[in-house]
py3Dmol code that shows the C-alpha trace and the ligand (Angstrom):
import py3Dmol

protein = """\
ATOM      1  CA  MET A   1     113.217 102.122 116.949  1.00  0.00           C
ATOM      2  CA  ILE A   2     112.245 105.517 115.716  1.00  0.00           C
ATOM      3  CA  LYS A   3     113.416 104.542 112.174  1.00  0.00           C
ATOM      4  CA  LYS A   4     111.218 101.493 112.304  1.00  0.00           C
ATOM      5  CA  THR A   5     108.206 103.439 113.262  1.00  0.00           C
ATOM      6  CA  LEU A   6     108.780 106.090 110.559  1.00  0.00           C
ATOM      7  CA  LEU A   7     109.244 103.338 108.100  1.00  0.00           C
ATOM      8  CA  ALA A   8     105.972 101.739 109.121  1.00  0.00           C
ATOM      9  CA  ILE A   9     104.152 105.003 108.918  1.00  0.00           C
ATOM     10  CA  LEU A  10     105.635 105.667 105.480  1.00  0.00           C
ATOM     11  CA  LEU A  11     104.578 102.266 104.218  1.00  0.00           C
ATOM     12  CA  PHE A  12     101.081 102.692 105.588  1.00  0.00           C
ATOM     13  CA  VAL A  13     100.582 106.161 103.990  1.00  0.00           C
ATOM     14  CA  SER A  14     101.907 104.876 100.646  1.00  0.00           C
ATOM     15  CA  ASN A  15      99.494 102.008 100.788  1.00  0.00           C
ATOM     16  CA  ILE A  16      96.665 104.166 101.237  1.00  0.00           C
ATOM     17  CA  ASN A  17      97.767 106.362  98.481  1.00  0.00           C
ATOM     18  CA  PHE A  18      97.967 103.394  96.236  1.00  0.00           C
ATOM     19  CA  SER A  19      94.485 102.204  96.909  1.00  0.00           C
ATOM     20  CA  ILE A  20      93.094 105.780  96.364  1.00  0.00           C
ATOM     21  CA  ALA A  21      94.913 105.915  93.006  1.00  0.00           C
ATOM     22  CA  ASP A  22      93.535 102.433  92.197  1.00  0.00           C
ATOM     23  CA  ILE A  23      89.877 103.486  92.912  1.00  0.00           C
ATOM     24  CA  GLU A  24      90.374 106.779  90.797  1.00  0.00           C
ATOM     25  CA  SER A  25      91.724 104.715  87.895  1.00  0.00           C
ATOM     26  CA  GLY A  26      88.897 102.327  88.243  1.00  0.00           C
ATOM     27  CA  LYS A  27      86.422 105.164  88.151  1.00  0.00           C
ATOM     28  CA  LYS A  28      87.823 105.988  84.736  1.00  0.00           C
ATOM     29  CA  VAL A  29      87.419 102.463  83.554  1.00  0.00           C
ATOM     30  CA  PHE A  30      83.807 102.533  84.691  1.00  0.00           C
ATOM     31  CA  ASN A  31      83.318 105.318  81.932  1.00  0.00           C
ATOM     32  CA  LYS A  32      83.109 102.240  79.558  1.00  0.00           C
ATOM     33  CA  CYS A  33      80.062 101.050  81.634  1.00  0.00           C
ATOM     34  CA  LYS A  34      78.302 104.359  82.450  1.00  0.00           C
ATOM     35  CA  SER A  35      76.193 104.627  79.375  1.00  0.00           C
ATOM     36  CA  CYS A  36      74.447 101.432  80.220  1.00  0.00           C
ATOM     37  CA  HIS A  37      74.787 101.123  84.070  1.00  0.00           C
ATOM     38  CA  SER A  38      73.993 103.373  87.038  1.00  0.00           C
ATOM     39  CA  ILE A  39      75.844 102.492  90.208  1.00  0.00           C
ATOM     40  CA  LYS A  40      74.651 105.034  92.595  1.00  0.00           C
ATOM     41  CA  GLN A  41      70.924 105.023  91.812  1.00  0.00           C
ATOM     42  CA  GLU A  42      68.498 102.051  91.485  1.00  0.00           C
ATOM     43  CA  LYS A  43      67.663 103.035  88.044  1.00  0.00           C
ATOM     44  CA  ASN A  44      68.030 100.706  84.990  1.00  0.00           C
ATOM     45  CA  LYS A  45      69.394 101.946  81.828  1.00  0.00           C
ATOM     46  CA  LEU A  46      70.247  99.599  78.851  1.00  0.00           C
ATOM     47  CA  GLY A  47      71.661  97.406  81.514  1.00  0.00           C
ATOM     48  CA  PRO A  48      70.395  96.836  85.096  1.00  0.00           C
ATOM     49  CA  HIS A  49      71.479  99.173  88.005  1.00  0.00           C
ATOM     50  CA  LEU A  50      74.645  98.006  89.902  1.00  0.00           C
ATOM     51  CA  VAL A  51      73.677  99.278  93.338  1.00  0.00           C
ATOM     52  CA  LYS A  52      74.928  96.630  95.972  1.00  0.00           C
ATOM     53  CA  ILE A  53      76.207  94.308  93.182  1.00  0.00           C
ATOM     54  CA  PHE A  54      78.443  92.396  95.607  1.00  0.00           C
ATOM     55  CA  GLY A  55      76.382  89.391  96.926  1.00  0.00           C
ATOM     56  CA  ARG A  56      73.553  89.996  94.594  1.00  0.00           C
ATOM     57  CA  LYS A  57      72.216  86.984  92.645  1.00  0.00           C
ATOM     58  CA  ALA A  58      72.714  87.389  88.801  1.00  0.00           C
ATOM     59  CA  GLY A  59      69.613  88.564  86.999  1.00  0.00           C
ATOM     60  CA  SER A  60      67.750  89.508  90.220  1.00  0.00           C
ATOM     61  CA  ILE A  61      66.603  92.980  89.533  1.00  0.00           C
ATOM     62  CA  GLU A  62      62.790  92.655  89.132  1.00  0.00           C
ATOM     63  CA  ASN A  63      61.867  95.162  86.679  1.00  0.00           C
ATOM     64  CA  PHE A  64      64.800  94.420  84.163  1.00  0.00           C
ATOM     65  CA  LYS A  65      64.410  92.074  81.354  1.00  0.00           C
ATOM     66  CA  TYR A  66      67.529  89.818  81.397  1.00  0.00           C
ATOM     67  CA  SER A  67      68.659  87.100  78.933  1.00  0.00           C
ATOM     68  CA  SER A  68      67.700  83.662  80.251  1.00  0.00           C
ATOM     69  CA  ALA A  69      71.345  82.933  80.119  1.00  0.00           C
ATOM     70  CA  LEU A  70      72.131  85.284  82.807  1.00  0.00           C
ATOM     71  CA  LYS A  71      69.063  84.852  84.833  1.00  0.00           C
ATOM     72  CA  ASP A  72      69.513  81.015  84.907  1.00  0.00           C
ATOM     73  CA  SER A  73      73.254  81.208  85.538  1.00  0.00           C
ATOM     74  CA  GLY A  74      73.010  80.777  89.336  1.00  0.00           C
ATOM     75  CA  ILE A  75      75.909  83.153  89.725  1.00  0.00           C
ATOM     76  CA  ILE A  76      76.211  85.222  92.830  1.00  0.00           C
ATOM     77  CA  TRP A  77      78.203  88.387  92.020  1.00  0.00           C
ATOM     78  CA  SER A  78      81.588  88.469  93.960  1.00  0.00           C
ATOM     79  CA  GLU A  79      84.990  89.782  93.141  1.00  0.00           C
ATOM     80  CA  GLU A  80      85.842  86.476  91.388  1.00  0.00           C
ATOM     81  CA  THR A  81      82.640  86.139  89.245  1.00  0.00           C
ATOM     82  CA  LEU A  82      82.558  89.899  88.361  1.00  0.00           C
ATOM     83  CA  LYS A  83      86.124  89.495  87.167  1.00  0.00           C
ATOM     84  CA  GLY A  84      85.346  86.540  85.117  1.00  0.00           C
ATOM     85  CA  TYR A  85      82.255  88.081  83.520  1.00  0.00           C
ATOM     86  CA  LEU A  86      83.886  91.470  82.900  1.00  0.00           C
ATOM     87  CA  ALA A  87      86.965  90.031  81.343  1.00  0.00           C
ATOM     88  CA  ASN A  88      84.952  88.207  78.687  1.00  0.00           C
ATOM     89  CA  PRO A  89      81.166  88.392  79.171  1.00  0.00           C
ATOM     90  CA  ARG A  90      80.174  86.127  76.282  1.00  0.00           C
ATOM     91  CA  LYS A  91      82.551  83.497  77.158  1.00  0.00           C
ATOM     92  CA  TYR A  92      81.779  83.489  80.835  1.00  0.00           C
ATOM     93  CA  ILE A  93      77.954  83.507  80.232  1.00  0.00           C
ATOM     94  CA  PRO A  94      77.393  82.326  76.679  1.00  0.00           C
ATOM     95  CA  GLY A  95      74.115  84.036  75.574  1.00  0.00           C
ATOM     96  CA  THR A  96      74.353  87.043  77.771  1.00  0.00           C
ATOM     97  CA  LYS A  97      72.813  90.076  76.013  1.00  0.00           C
ATOM     98  CA  MET A  98      75.493  92.611  77.398  1.00  0.00           C
ATOM     99  CA  SER A  99      77.090  93.983  74.310  1.00  0.00           C
ATOM    100  CA  PHE A 100      80.434  94.513  75.891  1.00  0.00           C
ATOM    101  CA  ALA A 101      83.759  93.042  74.575  1.00  0.00           C
ATOM    102  CA  GLY A 102      85.425  92.722  78.045  1.00  0.00           C
ATOM    103  CA  ILE A 103      88.511  94.193  79.793  1.00  0.00           C
ATOM    104  CA  LYS A 104      91.565  92.268  78.849  1.00  0.00           C
ATOM    105  CA  ASN A 105      93.989  94.392  80.907  1.00  0.00           C
ATOM    106  CA  THR A 106      94.305  92.911  84.387  1.00  0.00           C
ATOM    107  CA  ASP A 107      95.266  96.134  86.140  1.00  0.00           C
ATOM    108  CA  GLN A 108      92.346  97.953  84.625  1.00  0.00           C
ATOM    109  CA  LEU A 109      90.021  95.027  85.743  1.00  0.00           C
ATOM    110  CA  ASN A 110      91.455  95.069  89.227  1.00  0.00           C
ATOM    111  CA  HIS A 111      91.006  98.907  89.526  1.00  0.00           C
ATOM    112  CA  LEU A 112      87.408  98.533  88.263  1.00  0.00           C
ATOM    113  CA  ILE A 113      86.705  96.071  90.982  1.00  0.00           C
ATOM    114  CA  GLU A 114      88.120  98.372  93.603  1.00  0.00           C
ATOM    115  CA  TYR A 115      85.980 101.232  92.270  1.00  0.00           C
ATOM    116  CA  LEU A 116      82.763  99.008  92.259  1.00  0.00           C
ATOM    117  CA  LYS A 117      83.544  97.977  95.823  1.00  0.00           C
ATOM    118  CA  LYS A 118      83.558 101.640  96.884  1.00  0.00           C
ATOM    119  CA  ASP A 119      80.551 102.977  94.999  1.00  0.00           C
ATOM    120  CA  SER A 120      78.165 100.141  94.633  1.00  0.00           C
ATOM    121  CA  ASN A 121      77.063 100.357  98.340  1.00  0.00           C
TER     122      ASN A 121
END
"""
ligand_1 = """\
43
HEC
C 76.119 98.356 75.797
C 75.641 98.351 77.097
C 76.530 97.809 78.130
C 77.804 98.117 78.563
C 78.725 98.986 77.994
C 78.082 97.324 79.777
N 76.891 96.611 80.118
Fe 76.820 95.456 81.768
N 74.969 94.782 81.124
C 74.388 95.260 79.999
C 73.101 94.375 79.761
C 72.119 94.580 78.692
C 73.145 93.530 80.860
C 72.047 92.328 81.077
C 72.705 91.070 80.379
C 71.828 89.929 80.241
O 70.688 90.014 80.698
O 72.321 88.865 79.794
C 74.221 93.761 81.612
C 74.641 92.910 82.812
C 75.629 93.304 83.653
C 75.812 92.730 84.984
C 74.906 91.610 85.639
C 74.035 92.464 86.597
C 72.904 91.481 87.245
O 71.925 92.187 87.778
O 73.006 90.238 87.310
C 76.886 93.354 85.543
C 77.578 93.012 86.870
C 77.426 94.234 84.493
N 76.549 94.238 83.492
C 78.556 95.143 84.738
C 79.074 95.880 83.721
C 80.283 96.632 83.805
C 81.168 96.751 85.161
C 80.466 97.202 82.614
C 81.675 98.080 82.264
C 82.947 97.438 82.362
C 79.366 96.925 81.813
N 78.479 96.069 82.425
C 79.242 97.363 80.454
C 74.720 96.181 79.234
C 75.991 96.848 79.216
"""
view = py3Dmol.view(width=600, height=400)
view.addModel(protein, "pdb")
view.setStyle({"model": 0}, {"cartoon": {"style": "trace"}})
view.addModel(ligand_1, "xyz")
view.setStyle({"model": 1}, {"stick": {}})
view.zoomTo()
view.show()
């Protein structure tokens, strides 16, 4: 009984450690985006800010000049659509003006999403 409880606690703690490590590594992946995107301030750079990106309609920041491809895409940003776009922007939305090659490494992509979830509020 005690063994089982200990094991459960151990698993719980190691899970927390895993997700903290994922977010930390996702934060590093975000270094690739930082020059063009702010995530903590509603301030546009070369790209639109990413504050509250989850649930946001693509191309909806009013004072940002989007490509019509992105603006008319009808996409709502979610874990799934963000992964699709960020893995290969020009394939997912042909005509997007985001000059970014994409993240091919699935772990990096997953970690980036975890980081975005945490810091885009
Ligand atoms: C060289 C600059 C640049 C880099 C690097 C870049 N982006 Fe972008 N991003 C843009 C531009 C410009 C747009 C607008 C695209 C359009 O209008 O087609 C954009 C659009 C987006 C959008 C859609 C936002 C909306 O309001 O619909 C998301 C999400 C996004 N970028 C996330 C990222 C992430 C995450 C990274 C890093 C992995 C990244 N971008 C790297 C310039 C960049």
